[in-house]
All heavy atoms as a GROMACS GRO file, in nm:
protein
  594
    1MET      N    1  -2.962  -0.499  -0.548
    1MET     CA    2  -3.098  -0.499  -0.596
    1MET      C    3  -3.110  -0.403  -0.714
    1MET      O    4  -3.173  -0.437  -0.814
    1MET     CB    5  -3.192  -0.461  -0.482
    1MET     CG    6  -3.337  -0.474  -0.518
    1MET     SD    7  -3.392  -0.642  -0.546
    1MET     CE    8  -3.447  -0.686  -0.386
    2HIS      N    9  -3.050  -0.285  -0.700
    2HIS     CA   10  -3.056  -0.184  -0.807
    2HIS      C   11  -2.987  -0.238  -0.933
    2HIS      O   12  -3.039  -0.224  -1.044
    2HIS     CB   13  -2.990  -0.054  -0.761
    2HIS     CG   14  -2.983   0.049  -0.868
    2HIS    ND1   15  -2.868   0.071  -0.940
    2HIS    CD2   16  -3.077   0.134  -0.917
    2HIS    CE1   17  -2.891   0.166  -1.029
    2HIS    NE2   18  -3.017   0.206  -1.018
    3ALA      N   19  -2.872  -0.300  -0.916
    3ALA     CA   20  -2.798  -0.354  -1.030
    3ALA      C   21  -2.878  -0.465  -1.099
    3ALA      O   22  -2.882  -0.473  -1.222
    3ALA     CB   23  -2.663  -0.407  -0.985
    4PHE      N   24  -2.945  -0.548  -1.021
    4PHE     CA   25  -3.028  -0.655  -1.076
    4PHE      C   26  -3.142  -0.598  -1.160
    4PHE      O   27  -3.169  -0.645  -1.270
    4PHE     CB   28  -3.082  -0.742  -0.963
    4PHE     CG   29  -3.176  -0.850  -1.009
    4PHE    CD1   30  -3.127  -0.963  -1.072
    4PHE    CD2   31  -3.312  -0.837  -0.990
    4PHE    CE1   32  -3.213  -1.062  -1.114
    4PHE    CE2   33  -3.399  -0.935  -1.033
    4PHE     CZ   34  -3.350  -1.048  -1.095
    5LEU      N   35  -3.209  -0.495  -1.107
    5LEU     CA   36  -3.321  -0.435  -1.180
    5LEU      C   37  -3.275  -0.365  -1.307
    5LEU      O   38  -3.343  -0.372  -1.410
    5LEU     CB   39  -3.397  -0.338  -1.089
    5LEU     CG   40  -3.476  -0.402  -0.975
    5LEU    CD1   41  -3.532  -0.295  -0.883
    5LEU    CD2   42  -3.586  -0.490  -1.030
    6THR      N   43  -3.160  -0.299  -1.303
    6THR     CA   44  -3.111  -0.232  -1.424
    6THR      C   45  -3.068  -0.335  -1.529
    6THR      O   46  -3.081  -0.311  -1.648
    6THR     CB   47  -2.995  -0.137  -1.391
    6THR    OG1   48  -2.895  -0.207  -1.318
    6THR    CG2   49  -3.043  -0.016  -1.313
    7GLN      N   50  -3.015  -0.450  -1.486
    7GLN     CA   51  -2.980  -0.555  -1.581
    7GLN      C   52  -3.105  -0.612  -1.650
    7GLN      O   53  -3.101  -0.649  -1.766
    7GLN     CB   54  -2.906  -0.669  -1.510
    7GLN     CG   55  -2.762  -0.640  -1.482
    7GLN     CD   56  -2.694  -0.757  -1.411
    7GLN    OE1   57  -2.761  -0.849  -1.363
    7GLN    NE2   58  -2.561  -0.753  -1.404
    8LYS      N   59  -3.216  -0.617  -1.576
    8LYS     CA   60  -3.340  -0.669  -1.632
    8LYS      C   61  -3.410  -0.566  -1.722
    8LYS      O   62  -3.509  -0.598  -1.787
    8LYS     CB   63  -3.436  -0.710  -1.519
    8LYS     CG   64  -3.387  -0.829  -1.440
    8LYS     CD   65  -3.386  -0.953  -1.528
    8LYS     CE   66  -3.339  -1.074  -1.449
    8LYS     NZ   67  -3.329  -1.193  -1.530
    9GLY      N   68  -3.358  -0.443  -1.724
    9GLY     CA   69  -3.412  -0.343  -1.814
    9GLY      C   70  -3.502  -0.239  -1.750
    9GLY      O   71  -3.560  -0.155  -1.818
   10TYR      N   72  -3.516  -0.243  -1.616
   10TYR     CA   73  -3.597  -0.143  -1.547
   10TYR      C   74  -3.513  -0.019  -1.522
   10TYR      O   75  -3.398  -0.028  -1.479
   10TYR     CB   76  -3.649  -0.198  -1.414
   10TYR     CG   77  -3.744  -0.315  -1.432
   10TYR    CD1   78  -3.699  -0.445  -1.412
   10TYR    CD2   79  -3.875  -0.295  -1.469
   10TYR    CE1   80  -3.783  -0.552  -1.427
   10TYR    CE2   81  -3.962  -0.402  -1.485
   10TYR     CZ   82  -3.915  -0.531  -1.465
   10TYR     OH   83  -3.999  -0.636  -1.482
   11ASN      N   84  -3.571   0.098  -1.547
   11ASN     CA   85  -3.500   0.224  -1.526
   11ASN      C   86  -3.544   0.282  -1.392
   11ASN      O   87  -3.642   0.356  -1.383
   11ASN     CB   88  -3.531   0.320  -1.642
   11ASN     CG   89  -3.442   0.442  -1.637
   11ASN    OD1   90  -3.343   0.444  -1.566
   11ASN    ND2   91  -3.478   0.544  -1.715
   12VAL      N   92  -3.471   0.248  -1.286
   12VAL     CA   93  -3.504   0.294  -1.151
   12VAL      C   94  -3.379   0.353  -1.088
   12VAL      O   95  -3.267   0.315  -1.122
   12VAL     CB   96  -3.559   0.180  -1.063
   12VAL    CG1   97  -3.696   0.136  -1.110
   12VAL    CG2   98  -3.464   0.063  -1.059
   13SER      N   99  -3.399   0.444  -0.994
   13SER     CA  100  -3.285   0.503  -0.923
   13SER      C  101  -3.255   0.423  -0.797
   13SER      O  102  -3.338   0.345  -0.750
   13SER     CB  103  -3.314   0.649  -0.887
   13SER     OG  104  -3.417   0.655  -0.789
   14VAL      N  105  -3.139   0.446  -0.743
   14VAL     CA  106  -3.096   0.376  -0.622
   14VAL      C  107  -3.187   0.414  -0.505
   14VAL      O  108  -3.229   0.328  -0.427
   14VAL     CB  109  -2.948   0.409  -0.589
   14VAL    CG1  110  -2.906   0.347  -0.458
   14VAL    CG2  111  -2.857   0.363  -0.700
   15LYS      N  112  -3.221   0.542  -0.494
   15LYS     CA  113  -3.305   0.587  -0.384
   15LYS      C  114  -3.445   0.527  -0.392
   15LYS      O  115  -3.507   0.497  -0.290
   15LYS     CB  116  -3.312   0.740  -0.381
   15LYS     CG  117  -3.182   0.803  -0.337
   15LYS     CD  118  -3.199   0.948  -0.308
   15LYS     CE  119  -3.069   1.004  -0.256
   15LYS     NZ  120  -3.085   1.136  -0.198
   16TYR      N  121  -3.498   0.510  -0.514
   16TYR     CA  122  -3.628   0.449  -0.530
   16TYR      C  123  -3.627   0.304  -0.484
   16TYR      O  124  -3.718   0.258  -0.413
   16TYR     CB  125  -3.674   0.458  -0.676
   16TYR     CG  126  -3.811   0.401  -0.700
   16TYR    CD1  127  -3.924   0.470  -0.657
   16TYR    CD2  128  -3.827   0.279  -0.763
   16TYR    CE1  129  -4.050   0.418  -0.678
   16TYR    CE2  130  -3.952   0.226  -0.784
   16TYR     CZ  131  -4.064   0.296  -0.742
   16TYR     OH  132  -4.190   0.244  -0.763
   17VAL      N  133  -3.520   0.233  -0.518
   17VAL     CA  134  -3.507   0.094  -0.474
   17VAL      C  135  -3.494   0.088  -0.322
   17VAL      O  136  -3.554   0.003  -0.257
   17VAL     CB  137  -3.386   0.027  -0.543
   17VAL    CG1  138  -3.360  -0.112  -0.488
   17VAL    CG2  139  -3.407   0.021  -0.693
   18GLN      N  140  -3.419   0.180  -0.263
   18GLN     CA  141  -3.405   0.185  -0.118
   18GLN      C  142  -3.540   0.208  -0.051
   18GLN      O  143  -3.574   0.146   0.050
   18GLN     CB  144  -3.308   0.296  -0.078
   18GLN     CG  145  -3.164   0.267  -0.110
   18GLN     CD  146  -3.073   0.388  -0.083
   18GLN    OE1  147  -3.122   0.499  -0.062
   18GLN    NE2  148  -2.943   0.364  -0.086
   19LYS      N  149  -3.620   0.298  -0.107
   19LYS     CA  150  -3.751   0.331  -0.051
   19LYS      C  151  -3.844   0.210  -0.058
   19LYS      O  152  -3.911   0.176   0.040
   19LYS     CB  153  -3.812   0.448  -0.129
   19LYS     CG  154  -3.947   0.492  -0.080
   19LYS     CD  155  -3.997   0.608  -0.164
   19LYS     CE  156  -4.137   0.648  -0.123
   19LYS     NZ  157  -4.188   0.758  -0.208
   20ILE      N  158  -3.847   0.141  -0.172
   20ILE     CA  159  -3.932   0.023  -0.187
   20ILE      C  160  -3.888  -0.089  -0.092
   20ILE      O  161  -3.971  -0.155  -0.028
   20ILE     CB  162  -3.930  -0.027  -0.333
   20ILE    CG1  163  -3.986   0.080  -0.427
   20ILE    CG2  164  -4.004  -0.158  -0.348
   20ILE    CD1  165  -4.130   0.116  -0.401
   21MET      N  166  -3.756  -0.108  -0.079
   21MET     CA  167  -3.705  -0.211   0.011
   21MET      C  168  -3.742  -0.179   0.155
   21MET      O  169  -3.778  -0.268   0.232
   21MET     CB  170  -3.553  -0.225  -0.004
   21MET     CG  171  -3.510  -0.294  -0.132
   21MET     SD  172  -3.331  -0.304  -0.151
   21MET     CE  173  -3.287  -0.415  -0.020
   22ARG      N  174  -3.734  -0.053   0.192
   22ARG     CA  175  -3.767  -0.011   0.328
   22ARG      C  176  -3.915  -0.034   0.356
   22ARG      O  177  -3.954  -0.081   0.462
   22ARG     CB  178  -3.729   0.135   0.349
   22ARG     CG  179  -3.740   0.181   0.492
   22ARG     CD  180  -3.681   0.320   0.520
   22ARG     NE  181  -3.702   0.417   0.414
   22ARG     CZ  182  -3.606   0.465   0.333
   22ARG    NH1  183  -3.482   0.422   0.347
   22ARG    NH2  184  -3.633   0.553   0.240
   23LEU      N  185  -4.002  -0.002   0.258
   23LEU     CA  186  -4.146  -0.023   0.275
   23LEU      C  187  -4.182  -0.170   0.286
   23LEU      O  188  -4.272  -0.208   0.361
   23LEU     CB  189  -4.222   0.040   0.157
   23LEU     CG  190  -4.224   0.193   0.153
   23LEU    CD1  191  -4.288   0.242   0.024
   23LEU    CD2  192  -4.299   0.248   0.273
   24LEU      N  193  -4.112  -0.256   0.213
   24LEU     CA  194  -4.138  -0.399   0.217
   24LEU      C  195  -4.069  -0.470   0.333
   24LEU      O  196  -4.095  -0.586   0.360
   24LEU     CB  197  -4.095  -0.464   0.084
   24LEU     CG  198  -4.174  -0.422  -0.039
   24LEU    CD1  199  -4.113  -0.483  -0.164
   24LEU    CD2  200  -4.320  -0.462  -0.025
   25GLY      N  201  -3.979  -0.399   0.400
   25GLY     CA  202  -3.906  -0.459   0.513
   25GLY      C  203  -3.793  -0.550   0.469
   25GLY      O  204  -3.751  -0.639   0.542
   26ILE      N  205  -3.743  -0.529   0.348
   26ILE     CA  206  -3.634  -0.611   0.296
   26ILE      C  207  -3.502  -0.544   0.333
   26ILE      O  208  -3.484  -0.424   0.312
   26ILE     CB  209  -3.643  -0.624   0.143
   26ILE    CG1  210  -3.776  -0.688   0.104
   26ILE    CG2  211  -3.527  -0.706   0.089
   26ILE    CD1  212  -3.802  -0.686  -0.044
   27THR      N  213  -3.410  -0.622   0.389
   27THR     CA  214  -3.278  -0.569   0.423
   27THR      C  215  -3.171  -0.650   0.352
   27THR      O  216  -3.191  -0.768   0.321
   27THR     CB  217  -3.253  -0.573   0.575
   27THR    OG1  218  -3.266  -0.708   0.619
   27THR    CG2  219  -3.351  -0.486   0.650
   28SER      N  220  -3.060  -0.588   0.330
   28SER     CA  221  -2.949  -0.658   0.266
   28SER      C  222  -2.870  -0.733   0.372
   28SER      O  223  -2.868  -0.696   0.490
   28SER     CB  224  -2.858  -0.559   0.194
   28SER     OG  225  -2.803  -0.469   0.287
   29VAL      N  226  -2.804  -0.839   0.331
   29VAL     CA  227  -2.720  -0.918   0.420
   29VAL      C  228  -2.578  -0.869   0.404
   29VAL      O  229  -2.522  -0.870   0.295
   29VAL     CB  230  -2.729  -1.068   0.387
   29VAL    CG1  231  -2.638  -1.149   0.477
   29VAL    CG2  232  -2.872  -1.117   0.400
   30THR      N  233  -2.518  -0.824   0.513
   30THR     CA  234  -2.381  -0.777   0.509
   30THR      C  235  -2.294  -0.867   0.595
   30THR      O  236  -2.337  -0.915   0.699
   30THR     CB  237  -2.370  -0.632   0.560
   30THR    OG1  238  -2.423  -0.625   0.692
   30THR    CG2  239  -2.447  -0.536   0.471
   31ILE      N  240  -2.173  -0.889   0.550
   31ILE     CA  241  -2.077  -0.969   0.624
   31ILE      C  242  -1.982  -0.874   0.694
   31ILE      O  243  -1.922  -0.787   0.632
   31ILE     CB  244  -2.000  -1.064   0.530
   31ILE    CG1  245  -2.098  -1.159   0.462
   31ILE    CG2  246  -1.894  -1.142   0.606
   31ILE    CD1  247  -2.036  -1.243   0.354
   32LYS      N  248  -1.970  -0.892   0.826
   32LYS     CA  249  -1.882  -0.804   0.903
   32LYS      C  250  -1.737  -0.838   0.873
   32LYS      O  251  -1.700  -0.954   0.854
   32LYS     CB  252  -1.908  -0.819   1.052
   32LYS     CG  253  -2.043  -0.766   1.094
   32LYS     CD  254  -2.058  -0.774   1.244
   32LYS     CE  255  -2.193  -0.718   1.286
   32LYS     NZ  256  -2.210  -0.722   1.430
   33LYS      N  257  -1.654  -0.736   0.873
   33LYS     CA  258  -1.512  -0.756   0.854
   33LYS      C  259  -1.451  -0.815   0.979
   33LYS      O  260  -1.501  -0.798   1.089
   33LYS     CB  261  -1.443  -0.623   0.821
   33LYS     CG  262  -1.483  -0.566   0.688
   33LYS     CD  263  -1.408  -0.439   0.661
   33LYS     CE  264  -1.447  -0.381   0.526
   33LYS     NZ  265  -1.377  -0.257   0.498
   34PHE      N  266  -1.340  -0.885   0.961
   34PHE     CA  267  -1.270  -0.946   1.073
   34PHE      C  268  -1.211  -0.837   1.161
   34PHE      O  269  -1.149  -0.743   1.112
   34PHE     CB  270  -1.158  -1.038   1.022
   34PHE     CG  271  -1.081  -1.104   1.131
   34PHE    CD1  272  -1.135  -1.209   1.201
   34PHE    CD2  273  -0.955  -1.060   1.164
   34PHE    CE1  274  -1.064  -1.271   1.302
   34PHE    CE2  275  -0.883  -1.120   1.265
   34PHE     CZ  276  -0.940  -1.226   1.333
   35LYS      N  277  -1.233  -0.848   1.290
   35LYS     CA  278  -1.181  -0.748   1.384
   35LYS      C  279  -1.053  -0.802   1.447
   35LYS      O  280  -1.052  -0.909   1.507
   35LYS     CB  281  -1.284  -0.719   1.492
   35LYS     CG  282  -1.245  -0.606   1.582
   35LYS     CD  283  -1.358  -0.569   1.676
   35LYS     CE  284  -1.319  -0.450   1.760
   35LYS     NZ  285  -1.427  -0.411   1.851
   36HIS      N  286  -0.947  -0.727   1.431
   36HIS     CA  287  -0.818  -0.767   1.486
   36HIS      C  288  -0.810  -0.724   1.631
   36HIS      O  289  -0.843  -0.611   1.666
   36HIS     CB  290  -0.704  -0.704   1.408
   36HIS     CG  291  -0.698  -0.751   1.266
   36HIS    ND1  292  -0.639  -0.870   1.231
   36HIS    CD2  293  -0.744  -0.698   1.151
   36HIS    CE1  294  -0.649  -0.887   1.101
   36HIS    NE2  295  -0.714  -0.784   1.050
   37TYR      N  296  -0.766  -0.814   1.714
   37TYR     CA  297  -0.746  -0.783   1.855
   37TYR      C  298  -0.596  -0.774   1.881
   37TYR      O  299  -0.518  -0.853   1.831
   37TYR     CB  300  -0.807  -0.892   1.943
   37TYR     CG  301  -0.958  -0.894   1.938
   37TYR    CD1  302  -1.025  -0.984   1.857
   37TYR    CD2  303  -1.032  -0.804   2.011
   37TYR    CE1  304  -1.164  -0.985   1.851
   37TYR    CE2  305  -1.170  -0.804   2.006
   37TYR     CZ  306  -1.235  -0.895   1.926
   37TYR     OH  307  -1.371  -0.895   1.920
   38THR      N  308  -0.559  -0.680   1.962
   38THR     CA  309  -0.418  -0.662   1.994
   38THR      C  310  -0.391  -0.712   2.135
   38THR      O  311  -0.482  -0.732   2.215
   38THR     CB  312  -0.378  -0.514   1.984
   38THR    OG1  313  -0.456  -0.440   2.078
   38THR    CG2  314  -0.402  -0.460   1.845
   39ASN      N  315  -0.266  -0.730   2.166
   39ASN     CA  316  -0.228  -0.774   2.300
   39ASN      C  317  -0.240  -0.663   2.403
   39ASN      O  318  -0.229  -0.688   2.521
   39ASN     CB  319  -0.084  -0.828   2.298
   39ASN     CG  320  -0.075  -0.958   2.223
   39ASN    OD1  321  -0.174  -1.028   2.210
   39ASN    ND2  322   0.043  -0.989   2.173
   40SER      N  323  -0.262  -0.541   2.359
   40SER     CA  324  -0.271  -0.430   2.453
   40SER      C  325  -0.396  -0.439   2.538
   40SER      O  326  -0.403  -0.382   2.646
   40SER     CB  327  -0.268  -0.296   2.378
   40SER     OG  328  -0.381  -0.286   2.293
   41LYS      N  329  -0.499  -0.512   2.492
   41LYS     CA  330  -0.621  -0.527   2.569
   41LYS      C  331  -0.608  -0.633   2.678
   41LYS      O  332  -0.687  -0.637   2.770
   41LYS     CB  333  -0.738  -0.563   2.476
   41LYS     CG  334  -0.775  -0.451   2.382
   41LYS     CD  335  -0.892  -0.489   2.296
   41LYS     CE  336  -0.922  -0.376   2.199
   41LYS     NZ  337  -1.034  -0.410   2.112
   42VAL      N  338  -0.506  -0.718   2.668
   42VAL     CA  339  -0.485  -0.822   2.768
   42VAL      C  340  -0.420  -0.758   2.888
   42VAL      O  341  -0.317  -0.692   2.876
   42VAL     CB  342  -0.397  -0.935   2.711
   42VAL    CG1  343  -0.368  -1.039   2.817
   42VAL    CG2  344  -0.464  -0.997   2.590
   43LYS      N  345  -0.482  -0.777   3.004
   43LYS     CA  346  -0.427  -0.716   3.126
   43LYS      C  347  -0.341  -0.817   3.199
   43LYS      O  348  -0.385  -0.928   3.227
   43LYS     CB  349  -0.540  -0.668   3.216
   43LYS     CG  350  -0.618  -0.555   3.153
   43LYS     CD  351  -0.722  -0.502   3.245
   43LYS     CE  352  -0.795  -0.387   3.177
   43LYS     NZ  353  -0.897  -0.328   3.259
   44GLY      N  354  -0.221  -0.779   3.229
   44GLY     CA  355  -0.131  -0.865   3.304
   44GLY      C  356  -0.054  -0.959   3.213
   44GLY      O  357  -0.086  -0.979   3.098
   45VAL      N  358   0.048  -1.017   3.270
   45VAL     CA  359   0.131  -1.112   3.198
   45VAL      C  360   0.104  -1.248   3.258
   45VAL      O  361   0.107  -1.267   3.379
   45VAL     CB  362   0.280  -1.076   3.210
   45VAL    CG1  363   0.366  -1.179   3.142
   45VAL    CG2  364   0.304  -0.938   3.153
   46PHE      N  365   0.077  -1.344   3.173
   46PHE     CA  366   0.045  -1.477   3.220
   46PHE      C  367   0.162  -1.570   3.191
   46PHE      O  368   0.217  -1.568   3.082
   46PHE     CB  369  -0.080  -1.530   3.149
   46PHE     CG  370  -0.200  -1.441   3.170
   46PHE    CD1  371  -0.240  -1.353   3.071
   46PHE    CD2  372  -0.270  -1.444   3.289
   46PHE    CE1  373  -0.349  -1.272   3.090
   46PHE    CE2  374  -0.379  -1.364   3.308
   46PHE     CZ  375  -0.419  -1.276   3.209
   47LYS      N  376   0.198  -1.651   3.290
   47LYS     CA  377   0.308  -1.743   3.267
   47LYS      C  378   0.255  -1.869   3.202
   47LYS      O  379   0.136  -1.900   3.207
   47LYS     CB  380   0.381  -1.773   3.397
   47LYS     CG  381   0.298  -1.842   3.502
   47LYS     CD  382   0.380  -1.865   3.625
   47LYS     CE  383   0.300  -1.944   3.728
   47LYS     NZ  384   0.377  -1.975   3.845
   48ASN      N  385   0.344  -1.943   3.143
   48ASN     CA  386   0.308  -2.064   3.072
   48ASN      C  387   0.278  -2.173   3.174
   48ASN      O  388   0.368  -2.233   3.233
   48ASN     CB  389   0.423  -2.105   2.979
   48ASN     CG  390   0.383  -2.215   2.885
   48ASN    OD1  391   0.280  -2.278   2.904
   48ASN    ND2  392   0.465  -2.237   2.785
   49MET      N  393   0.150  -2.202   3.196
   49MET     CA  394   0.109  -2.297   3.298
   49MET      C  395   0.148  -2.441   3.260
   49MET      O  396   0.190  -2.518   3.345
   49MET     CB  397  -0.043  -2.290   3.319
   49MET     CG  398  -0.090  -2.156   3.372
   49MET     SD  399  -0.022  -2.116   3.533
   49MET     CE  400  -0.115  -2.225   3.635
   50LEU      N  401   0.136  -2.475   3.133
   50LEU     CA  402   0.170  -2.611   3.091
   50LEU      C  403   0.318  -2.638   3.111
   50LEU      O  404   0.357  -2.744   3.160
   50LEU     CB  405   0.131  -2.632   2.945
   50LEU     CG  406   0.155  -2.769   2.887
   50LEU    CD1  407   0.072  -2.873   2.963
   50LEU    CD2  408   0.121  -2.772   2.740
   51LYS      N  409   0.400  -2.540   3.077
   51LYS     CA  410   0.544  -2.557   3.093
   51LYS      C  411   0.580  -2.574   3.240
   51LYS      O  412   0.660  -2.660   3.276
   51LYS     CB  413   0.616  -2.436   3.034
   51LYS     CG  414   0.766  -2.445   3.038
   51LYS     CD  415   0.829  -2.324   2.974
   51LYS     CE  416   0.979  -2.328   2.983
   51LYS     NZ  417   1.040  -2.210   2.924
   52SER      N  418   0.520  -2.494   3.328
   52SER     CA  419   0.551  -2.504   3.470
   52SER      C  420   0.503  -2.637   3.527
   52SER      O  421   0.569  -2.697   3.612
   52SER     CB  422   0.490  -2.388   3.547
   52SER     OG  423   0.349  -2.389   3.538
   53MET      N  424   0.387  -2.687   3.479
   53MET     CA  425   0.338  -2.817   3.526
   53MET      C  426   0.431  -2.929   3.482
   53MET      O  427   0.462  -3.020   3.560
   53MET     CB  428   0.196  -2.842   3.473
   53MET     CG  429   0.090  -2.761   3.543
   53MET     SD  430  -0.074  -2.780   3.470
   53MET     CE  431  -0.094  -2.955   3.464
   54MET      N  432   0.478  -2.923   3.358
   54MET     CA  433   0.566  -3.027   3.308
   54MET      C  434   0.700  -3.027   3.383
   54MET      O  435   0.755  -3.132   3.413
   54MET     CB  436   0.590  -3.010   3.157
   54MET     CG  437   0.467  -3.037   3.073
   54MET     SD  438   0.402  -3.202   3.093
   54MET     CE  439   0.526  -3.298   3.010
   55LEU      N  440   0.750  -2.908   3.414
   55LEU     CA  441   0.876  -2.901   3.488
   55LEU      C  442   0.860  -2.961   3.628
   55LEU      O  443   0.949  -3.032   3.676
   55LEU     CB  444   0.923  -2.756   3.497
   55LEU     CG  445   0.978  -2.696   3.368
   55LEU    CD1  446   1.011  -2.549   3.387
   55LEU    CD2  447   1.102  -2.772   3.324
   56SER      N  448   0.748  -2.933   3.693
   56SER     CA  449   0.728  -2.989   3.827
   56SER      C  450   0.713  -3.141   3.821
   56SER      O  451   0.762  -3.213   3.909
   56SER     CB  452   0.606  -2.926   3.894
   56SER     OG  453   0.489  -2.960   3.824
   57ILE      N  454   0.647  -3.192   3.718
   57ILE     CA  455   0.634  -3.338   3.702
   57ILE      C  456   0.770  -3.401   3.679
   57ILE      O  457   0.803  -3.505   3.738
   57ILE     CB  458   0.537  -3.371   3.587
   57ILE    CG1  459   0.394  -3.333   3.626
   57ILE    CG2  460   0.544  -3.517   3.549
   57ILE    CD1  461   0.295  -3.339   3.514
   58LEU      N  462   0.853  -3.338   3.596
   58LEU     CA  463   0.986  -3.392   3.570
   58LEU      C  464   1.073  -3.389   3.695
   58LEU      O  465   1.149  -3.482   3.722
   58LEU     CB  466   1.053  -3.315   3.456
   58LEU     CG  467   0.995  -3.340   3.317
   58LEU    CD1  468   1.061  -3.247   3.216
   58LEU    CD2  469   1.014  -3.485   3.277
   59LYS      N  470   1.061  -3.281   3.774
   59LYS     CA  471   1.138  -3.274   3.899
   59LYS      C  472   1.098  -3.386   3.992
   59LYS      O  473   1.181  -3.453   4.051
   59LYS     CB  474   1.116  -3.139   3.967
   59LYS     CG  475   1.192  -3.026   3.909
   59LYS     CD  476   1.165  -2.900   3.989
   59LYS     CE  477   1.229  -2.778   3.927
   59LYS     NZ  478   1.196  -2.656   4.002
   60ASN      N  479   0.966  -3.406   4.006
   60ASN     CA  480   0.918  -3.513   4.095
   60ASN      C  481   0.961  -3.650   4.044
   60ASN      O  482   0.996  -3.738   4.123
   60ASN     CB  483   0.765  -3.507   4.107
   60ASN     CG  484   0.720  -3.384   4.182
   60ASN    OD1  485   0.795  -3.326   4.259
   60ASN    ND2  486   0.596  -3.344   4.159
   61ALA      N  487   0.961  -3.670   3.915
   61ALA     CA  488   1.001  -3.799   3.858
   61ALA      C  489   1.149  -3.825   3.885
   61ALA      O  490   1.187  -3.937   3.920
   61ALA     CB  491   0.972  -3.801   3.709
   62THR      N  492   1.233  -3.722   3.872
   62THR     CA  493   1.377  -3.744   3.897
   62THR      C  494   1.401  -3.770   4.044
   62THR      O  495   1.487  -3.852   4.079
   62THR     CB  496   1.459  -3.623   3.850
   62THR    OG1  497   1.408  -3.504   3.910
   62THR    CG2  498   1.455  -3.609   3.700
   63ILE      N  499   1.327  -3.703   4.131
   63ILE     CA  500   1.343  -3.727   4.275
   63ILE      C  501   1.303  -3.869   4.309
   63ILE      O  502   1.371  -3.940   4.383
   63ILE     CB  503   1.261  -3.624   4.356
   63ILE    CG1  504   1.322  -3.485   4.342
   63ILE    CG2  505   1.253  -3.663   4.503
   63ILE    CD1  506   1.237  -3.374   4.398
   64LEU      N  507   1.190  -3.914   4.253
   64LEU     CA  508   1.144  -4.052   4.278
   64LEU      C  509   1.243  -4.153   4.223
   64LEU      O  510   1.267  -4.257   4.284
   64LEU     CB  511   1.006  -4.073   4.217
   64LEU     CG  512   0.890  -4.002   4.285
   64LEU    CD1  513   0.763  -4.022   4.206
   64LEU    CD2  514   0.874  -4.051   4.428
   65MET      N  515   1.304  -4.124   4.109
   65MET     CA  516   1.402  -4.216   4.052
   65MET      C  517   1.524  -4.226   4.142
   65MET      O  518   1.578  -4.334   4.162
   65MET     CB  519   1.441  -4.171   3.911
   65MET     CG  520   1.332  -4.192   3.808
   65MET     SD  521   1.368  -4.122   3.648
   65MET     CE  522   1.508  -4.218   3.598
   66LYS      N  523   1.566  -4.112   4.199
   66LYS     CA  524   1.683  -4.115   4.289
   66LYS      C  525   1.652  -4.197   4.413
   66LYS      O  526   1.732  -4.278   4.459
   66LYS     CB  527   1.722  -3.973   4.328
   66LYS     CG  528   1.787  -3.897   4.216
   66LYS     CD  529   1.823  -3.757   4.260
   66LYS     CE  530   1.880  -3.677   4.144
   66LYS     NZ  531   1.908  -3.538   4.182
   67PHE      N  532   1.532  -4.176   4.470
   67PHE     CA  533   1.495  -4.252   4.589
   67PHE      C  534   1.480  -4.400   4.556
   67PHE      O  535   1.517  -4.487   4.634
   67PHE     CB  536   1.364  -4.200   4.650
   67PHE     CG  537   1.382  -4.074   4.731
   67PHE    CD1  538   1.308  -3.962   4.703
   67PHE    CD2  539   1.472  -4.070   4.836
   67PHE    CE1  540   1.323  -3.847   4.777
   67PHE    CE2  541   1.489  -3.956   4.911
   67PHE     CZ  542   1.414  -3.843   4.881
   68GLY      N  543   1.429  -4.430   4.439
   68GLY     CA  544   1.413  -4.569   4.397
   68GLY      C  545   1.546  -4.639   4.385
   68GLY      O  546   1.562  -4.754   4.426
   69LYS      N  547   1.647  -4.571   4.330
   69LYS     CA  548   1.781  -4.629   4.317
   69LYS      C  549   1.840  -4.654   4.454
   69LYS      O  550   1.906  -4.755   4.477
   69LYS     CB  551   1.871  -4.540   4.235
   69LYS     CG  552   1.838  -4.538   4.087
   69LYS     CD  553   1.930  -4.447   4.014
   69LYS     CE  554   1.894  -4.437   3.865
   69LYS     NZ  555   1.977  -4.341   3.793
   70GLN      N  556   1.820  -4.561   4.547
   70GLN     CA  557   1.876  -4.578   4.681
   70GLN      C  558   1.810  -4.692   4.752
   70GLN      O  559   1.875  -4.768   4.825
   70GLN     CB  560   1.860  -4.449   4.762
   70GLN     CG  561   1.948  -4.337   4.712
   70GLN     CD  562   1.924  -4.207   4.791
   70GLN    OE1  563   1.835  -4.201   4.876
   70GLN    NE2  564   2.002  -4.105   4.759
   71ILE      N  565   1.679  -4.709   4.733
   71ILE     CA  566   1.608  -4.817   4.800
   71ILE      C  567   1.654  -4.951   4.743
   71ILE      O  568   1.678  -5.048   4.816
   71ILE     CB  569   1.455  -4.801   4.784
   71ILE    CG1  570   1.409  -4.677   4.860
   71ILE    CG2  571   1.380  -4.923   4.831
   71ILE    CD1  572   1.266  -4.637   4.836
   72ILE      N  573   1.674  -4.958   4.612
   72ILE     CA  574   1.717  -5.083   4.551
   72ILE      C  575   1.860  -5.116   4.594
   72ILE      O  576   1.892  -5.231   4.620
   72ILE     CB  577   1.709  -5.072   4.395
   72ILE    CG1  578   1.562  -5.062   4.354
   72ILE    CG2  579   1.773  -5.192   4.328
   72ILE    CD1  580   1.541  -5.030   4.206
   73LEU      N  581   1.945  -5.015   4.605
   73LEU     CA  582   2.085  -5.040   4.644
   73LEU      C  583   2.096  -5.081   4.788
   73LEU      O  584   2.190  -5.152   4.826
   73LEU     CB  585   2.169  -4.914   4.617
   73LEU     CG  586   2.185  -4.875   4.470
   73LEU    CD1  587   2.261  -4.743   4.460
   73LEU    CD2  588   2.258  -4.984   4.393
   74CYS      N  589   2.005  -5.043   4.875
   74CYS     CA  590   2.014  -5.075   5.016
   74CYS      C  591   1.982  -5.214   5.046
   74CYS      O  592   1.971  -5.312   5.033
   74CYS     CB  593   1.921  -4.987   5.099
   74CYS     SG  594   1.969  -4.815   5.098
   0.00000   0.00000   0.00000
């Protein structure tokens, strides 16, 4: 705001602009910086659930295939 007023030719100080903005209830819009999260905040170690599910499905499929072959051969 101060830079805009000085470009337009008004001779005002930064504190004066702050005071006027405060009286009018005008606030500046600020963008928050990205906050990095670390793994240290994560409690416990989690195993890969998808991998364990896929392994169990593959085990069951191979067992069913073995039983299927035995049933067909009999």
